[in-house]
N, CA, C and O atoms as CSV, one atom per row, in Angstrom:
chain,resi,resn,atom,element,x,y,z
A,1,MET,N,N,-4.805,4.953,13.385
A,1,MET,CA,C,-4.669,4.019,12.309
A,1,MET,C,C,-5.045,2.635,12.827
A,1,MET,O,O,-4.635,2.247,13.921
A,2,THR,N,N,-5.798,1.915,12.069
A,2,THR,CA,C,-6.140,0.544,12.419
A,2,THR,C,C,-5.799,-0.373,11.252
A,2,THR,O,O,-5.656,0.073,10.114
A,3,GLY,N,N,-5.674,-1.635,11.549
A,3,GLY,CA,C,-5.359,-2.592,10.499
A,3,GLY,C,C,-5.446,-4.001,11.028
A,3,GLY,O,O,-6.000,-4.248,12.099
A,4,GLN,N,N,-4.889,-4.926,10.262
A,4,GLN,CA,C,-4.884,-6.325,10.646
A,4,GLN,C,C,-3.534,-6.942,10.334
A,4,GLN,O,O,-2.952,-6.688,9.280
A,5,TYR,N,N,-3.039,-7.758,11.264
A,5,TYR,CA,C,-1.874,-8.589,11.013
A,5,TYR,C,C,-2.360,-9.859,10.332
A,5,TYR,O,O,-3.371,-10.434,10.735
A,6,LYS,N,N,-1.661,-10.292,9.321
A,6,LYS,CA,C,-1.986,-11.563,8.681
A,6,LYS,C,C,-0.898,-12.560,9.054
A,6,LYS,O,O,0.284,-12.308,8.822
A,7,SER,N,N,-1.292,-13.693,9.633
A,7,SER,CA,C,-0.355,-14.741,10.008
A,7,SER,C,C,-0.675,-15.991,9.200
A,7,SER,O,O,-1.834,-16.388,9.079
A,8,LYS,N,N,0.366,-16.605,8.652
A,8,LYS,CA,C,0.192,-17.837,7.884
A,8,LYS,C,C,1.164,-18.871,8.430
A,8,LYS,O,O,2.371,-18.636,8.486
A,9,VAL,N,N,0.623,-20.025,8.833
A,9,VAL,CA,C,1.432,-21.106,9.394
A,9,VAL,C,C,1.112,-22.376,8.607
A,9,VAL,O,O,-0.050,-22.670,8.328
A,10,ILE,N,N,2.163,-23.125,8.254
A,10,ILE,CA,C,1.989,-24.390,7.549
A,10,ILE,C,C,2.640,-25.500,8.366
A,10,ILE,O,O,3.804,-25.395,8.751
A,11,CYS,N,N,1.889,-26.556,8.626
A,11,CYS,CA,C,2.398,-27.695,9.384
A,11,CYS,C,C,3.402,-28.457,8.517
A,11,CYS,O,O,3.074,-28.840,7.394
A,12,PRO,N,N,4.624,-28.683,9.021
A,12,PRO,CA,C,5.626,-29.386,8.220
A,12,PRO,C,C,5.322,-30.880,8.040
A,12,PRO,O,O,5.889,-31.522,7.157
A,13,GLU,N,N,4.436,-31.432,8.868
A,13,GLU,CA,C,4.125,-32.862,8.769
A,13,GLU,C,C,2.962,-33.153,7.830
A,13,GLU,O,O,3.050,-34.053,6.995
A,14,CYS,N,N,1.879,-32.402,7.958
A,14,CYS,CA,C,0.686,-32.694,7.146
A,14,CYS,C,C,0.378,-31.615,6.104
A,14,CYS,O,O,-0.574,-31.756,5.336
A,15,ASN,N,N,1.172,-30.543,6.068
A,15,ASN,CA,C,0.991,-29.423,5.131
A,15,ASN,C,C,-0.331,-28.682,5.321
A,15,ASN,O,O,-0.772,-27.970,4.418
A,16,LEU,N,N,-0.966,-28.839,6.476
A,16,LEU,CA,C,-2.181,-28.089,6.770
A,16,LEU,C,C,-1.812,-26.621,6.932
A,16,LEU,O,O,-0.851,-26.289,7.627
A,17,GLU,N,N,-2.574,-25.745,6.293
A,17,GLU,CA,C,-2.290,-24.305,6.304
A,17,GLU,C,C,-3.328,-23.581,7.146
A,17,GLU,O,O,-4.525,-23.848,7.033
A,18,SER,N,N,-2.868,-22.665,7.990
A,18,SER,CA,C,-3.754,-21.855,8.818
A,18,SER,C,C,-3.433,-20.381,8.585
A,18,SER,O,O,-2.281,-19.962,8.693
A,19,ILE,N,N,-4.460,-19.605,8.264
A,19,ILE,CA,C,-4.299,-18.161,8.068
A,19,ILE,C,C,-5.234,-17.452,9.033
A,19,ILE,O,O,-6.431,-17.735,9.066
A,20,THR,N,N,-4.686,-16.526,9.823
A,20,THR,CA,C,-5.506,-15.754,10.761
A,20,THR,C,C,-5.235,-14.268,10.567
A,20,THR,O,O,-4.161,-13.873,10.113
A,21,PHE,N,N,-6.218,-13.457,10.916
A,21,PHE,CA,C,-6.107,-12.005,10.863
A,21,PHE,C,C,-6.377,-11.460,12.255
A,21,PHE,O,O,-7.436,-11.720,12.828
A,22,ASP,N,N,-5.430,-10.706,12.807
A,22,ASP,CA,C,-5.581,-10.116,14.134
A,22,ASP,C,C,-5.618,-8.600,14.008
A,22,ASP,O,O,-4.690,-8.011,13.453
A,23,PRO,N,N,-6.670,-7.951,14.512
A,23,PRO,CA,C,-6.780,-6.498,14.393
A,23,PRO,C,C,-5.816,-5.754,15.322
A,23,PRO,O,O,-5.447,-6.258,16.383
A,24,PHE,N,N,-5.415,-4.550,14.907
A,24,PHE,CA,C,-4.618,-3.676,15.770
A,24,PHE,C,C,-5.047,-2.241,15.546
A,24,PHE,O,O,-5.590,-1.891,14.498
A,25,THR,N,N,-4.789,-1.402,16.569
A,25,THR,CA,C,-5.063,0.033,16.430
A,25,THR,C,C,-3.775,0.843,16.432
A,25,THR,O,O,-3.747,1.961,15.917
A,26,THR,N,N,-2.710,0.294,17.004
A,26,THR,CA,C,-1.391,0.925,16.932
A,26,THR,C,C,-0.379,-0.173,16.647
A,26,THR,O,O,-0.643,-1.349,16.894
A,27,ILE,N,N,0.765,0.209,16.132
A,27,ILE,CA,C,1.779,-0.785,15.801
A,27,ILE,C,C,3.155,-0.222,16.135
A,27,ILE,O,O,3.443,0.939,15.843
A,28,SER,N,N,3.994,-1.035,16.738
A,28,SER,CA,C,5.377,-0.668,17.027
A,28,SER,C,C,6.274,-1.438,16.072
A,28,SER,O,O,6.136,-2.651,15.918
A,29,LEU,N,N,7.177,-0.738,15.444
A,29,LEU,CA,C,8.088,-1.375,14.501
A,29,LEU,C,C,9.513,-1.240,15.009
A,29,LEU,O,O,9.919,-0.146,15.400
A,30,PRO,N,N,10.285,-2.326,15.013
A,30,PRO,CA,C,11.680,-2.224,15.438
A,30,PRO,C,C,12.505,-1.474,14.397
A,30,PRO,O,O,12.274,-1.606,13.195
A,31,ILE,N,N,13.458,-0.697,14.864
A,31,ILE,CA,C,14.374,0.005,13.971
A,31,ILE,C,C,15.689,-0.760,13.995
A,31,ILE,O,O,16.284,-0.934,15.059
A,32,PRO,N,N,16.147,-1.214,12.843
A,32,PRO,CA,C,17.381,-2.008,12.817
A,32,PRO,C,C,18.595,-1.192,13.241
A,32,PRO,O,O,18.614,0.029,13.088
A,33,GLU,N,N,19.604,-1.869,13.772
A,33,GLU,CA,C,20.811,-1.205,14.246
A,33,GLU,C,C,21.733,-0.753,13.113
A,33,GLU,O,O,22.451,0.236,13.261
A,34,GLU,N,N,21.720,-1.465,11.984
A,34,GLU,CA,C,22.593,-1.092,10.869
A,34,GLU,C,C,22.146,0.231,10.259
A,34,GLU,O,O,20.960,0.560,10.269
A,35,ALA,N,N,23.088,0.973,9.737
A,35,ALA,CA,C,22.773,2.250,9.104
A,35,ALA,C,C,22.504,2.014,7.623
A,35,ALA,O,O,23.191,2.569,6.765
A,36,THR,N,N,21.520,1.204,7.331
A,36,THR,CA,C,21.163,0.911,5.953
A,36,THR,C,C,19.758,1.411,5.677
A,36,THR,O,O,18.971,1.640,6.595
A,37,ILE,N,N,19.465,1.571,4.430
A,37,ILE,CA,C,18.126,2.005,4.039
A,37,ILE,C,C,17.188,0.808,4.119
A,37,ILE,O,O,17.489,-0.263,3.592
A,38,ARG,N,N,16.065,0.992,4.772
A,38,ARG,CA,C,15.049,-0.051,4.907
A,38,ARG,C,C,13.777,0.413,4.208
A,38,ARG,O,O,13.496,1.609,4.134
A,39,THR,N,N,13.024,-0.535,3.703
A,39,THR,CA,C,11.751,-0.221,3.064
A,39,THR,C,C,10.637,-0.937,3.800
A,39,THR,O,O,10.682,-2.153,3.986
A,40,LEU,N,N,9.639,-0.179,4.217
A,40,LEU,CA,C,8.455,-0.726,4.853
A,40,LEU,C,C,7.342,-0.703,3.810
A,40,LEU,O,O,6.980,0.363,3.313
A,41,LYS,N,N,6.802,-1.864,3.478
A,41,LYS,CA,C,5.724,-1.955,2.496
A,41,LYS,C,C,4.415,-2.118,3.251
A,41,LYS,O,O,4.310,-2.963,4.139
A,42,TYR,N,N,3.420,-1.316,2.903
A,42,TYR,CA,C,2.118,-1.446,3.539
A,42,TYR,C,C,1.020,-1.182,2.529
A,42,TYR,O,O,1.260,-0.624,1.458
A,43,PHE,N,N,-0.183,-1.590,2.884
A,43,PHE,CA,C,-1.325,-1.457,1.992
A,43,PHE,C,C,-2.387,-0.601,2.659
A,43,PHE,O,O,-2.647,-0.739,3.854
A,44,VAL,N,N,-2.998,0.279,1.885
A,44,VAL,CA,C,-4.077,1.133,2.378
A,44,VAL,C,C,-5.372,0.641,1.748
A,44,VAL,O,O,-5.503,0.580,0.526
A,45,MET,N,N,-6.333,0.289,2.611
A,45,MET,CA,C,-7.643,-0.155,2.138
A,45,MET,C,C,-8.677,0.833,2.645
A,45,MET,O,O,-8.717,1.134,3.838
A,46,PHE,N,N,-9.499,1.330,1.767
A,46,PHE,CA,C,-10.476,2.347,2.112
A,46,PHE,C,C,-11.747,1.695,2.647
A,46,PHE,O,O,-12.228,0.707,2.091
A,47,SER,N,N,-12.288,2.254,3.736
A,47,SER,CA,C,-13.448,1.647,4.393
A,47,SER,C,C,-14.726,1.799,3.569
A,47,SER,O,O,-15.669,1.032,3.763
A,48,ASN,N,N,-14.780,2.766,2.660
A,48,ASN,CA,C,-16.000,2.953,1.872
A,48,ASN,C,C,-16.025,2.074,0.618
A,48,ASN,O,O,-17.000,2.093,-0.133
A,49,ASN,N,N,-14.951,1.299,0.389
A,49,ASN,CA,C,-14.850,0.370,-0.741
A,49,ASN,C,C,-15.033,1.040,-2.101
A,49,ASN,O,O,-15.327,0.365,-3.088
A,50,LYS,N,N,-14.861,2.357,-2.163
A,50,LYS,CA,C,-15.007,3.043,-3.447
A,50,LYS,C,C,-13.687,3.136,-4.196
A,50,LYS,O,O,-13.668,3.472,-5.380
A,51,LYS,N,N,-12.582,2.843,-3.516
A,51,LYS,CA,C,-11.273,2.898,-4.155
A,51,LYS,C,C,-10.591,1.552,-3.988
A,51,LYS,O,O,-10.862,0.811,-3.043
A,52,ASP,N,N,-9.697,1.251,-4.925
A,52,ASP,CA,C,-8.930,0.020,-4.833
A,52,ASP,C,C,-7.900,0.124,-3.712
A,52,ASP,O,O,-7.558,1.218,-3.263
A,53,THR,N,N,-7.417,-1.024,-3.275
A,53,THR,CA,C,-6.334,-1.074,-2.289
A,53,THR,C,C,-5.076,-0.481,-2.913
A,53,THR,O,O,-4.765,-0.751,-4.073
A,54,VAL,N,N,-4.359,0.324,-2.143
A,54,VAL,CA,C,-3.154,0.986,-2.631
A,54,VAL,C,C,-1.952,0.465,-1.859
A,54,VAL,O,O,-1.956,0.454,-0.628
A,55,GLN,N,N,-0.922,0.033,-2.581
A,55,GLN,CA,C,0.324,-0.386,-1.937
A,55,GLN,C,C,1.231,0.833,-1.848
A,55,GLN,O,O,1.398,1.566,-2.823
A,56,MET,N,N,1.821,1.048,-0.662
A,56,MET,CA,C,2.721,2.180,-0.468
A,56,MET,C,C,4.017,1.676,0.147
A,56,MET,O,O,4.024,0.663,0.847
A,57,ASN,N,N,5.097,2.370,-0.110
A,57,ASN,CA,C,6.395,2.026,0.451
A,57,ASN,C,C,6.940,3.242,1.192
A,57,ASN,O,O,6.792,4.378,0.742
A,58,PHE,N,N,7.565,2.986,2.323
A,58,PHE,CA,C,8.189,4.042,3.116
A,58,PHE,C,C,9.641,3.635,3.344
A,58,PHE,O,O,9.902,2.589,3.936
A,59,GLN,N,N,10.596,4.458,2.876
A,59,GLN,CA,C,12.006,4.155,3.079
A,59,GLN,C,C,12.561,5.024,4.205
A,59,GLN,O,O,12.232,6.205,4.316
A,60,PHE,N,N,13.416,4.414,5.044
A,60,PHE,CA,C,14.000,5.139,6.160
A,60,PHE,C,C,15.367,4.604,6.507
A,60,PHE,O,O,15.712,3.479,6.146
A,61,THR,N,N,16.138,5.398,7.199
A,61,THR,CA,C,17.443,4.972,7.744
A,61,THR,C,C,17.443,5.266,9.227
A,61,THR,O,O,16.747,6.170,9.691
A,62,LYS,N,N,18.220,4.506,9.965
A,62,LYS,CA,C,18.350,4.741,11.399
A,62,LYS,C,C,19.272,5.940,11.616
A,62,LYS,O,O,20.358,6.011,11.041
A,63,ALA,N,N,18.832,6.871,12.444
A,63,ALA,CA,C,19.645,8.049,12.749
A,63,ALA,C,C,20.804,7.667,13.652
A,63,ALA,O,O,20.645,6.832,14.543
A,64,ASP,N,N,21.970,8.268,13.435
A,64,ASP,CA,C,23.129,8.011,14.305
A,64,ASP,C,C,22.907,8.654,15.667
A,64,ASP,O,O,22.371,9.757,15.766
A,65,SER,N,N,23.328,7.947,16.720
A,65,SER,CA,C,23.140,8.463,18.088
A,65,SER,C,C,24.298,9.346,18.495
A,65,SER,O,O,24.314,9.869,19.609
């Protein structure tokens, strides 16, 4: 799986906005310690541009040790 991180930073003094995209091929996600349901939202973009971007959600809970 490959994708891009989108970072947006705004200067508090001059309000200048910077947006960058950094590519990745793998991603590590932290699992929260609380036993609550979490939702990971992600977007799927097709490389052939024949389909629209699809938003998907993945819900998970941390397993008890």
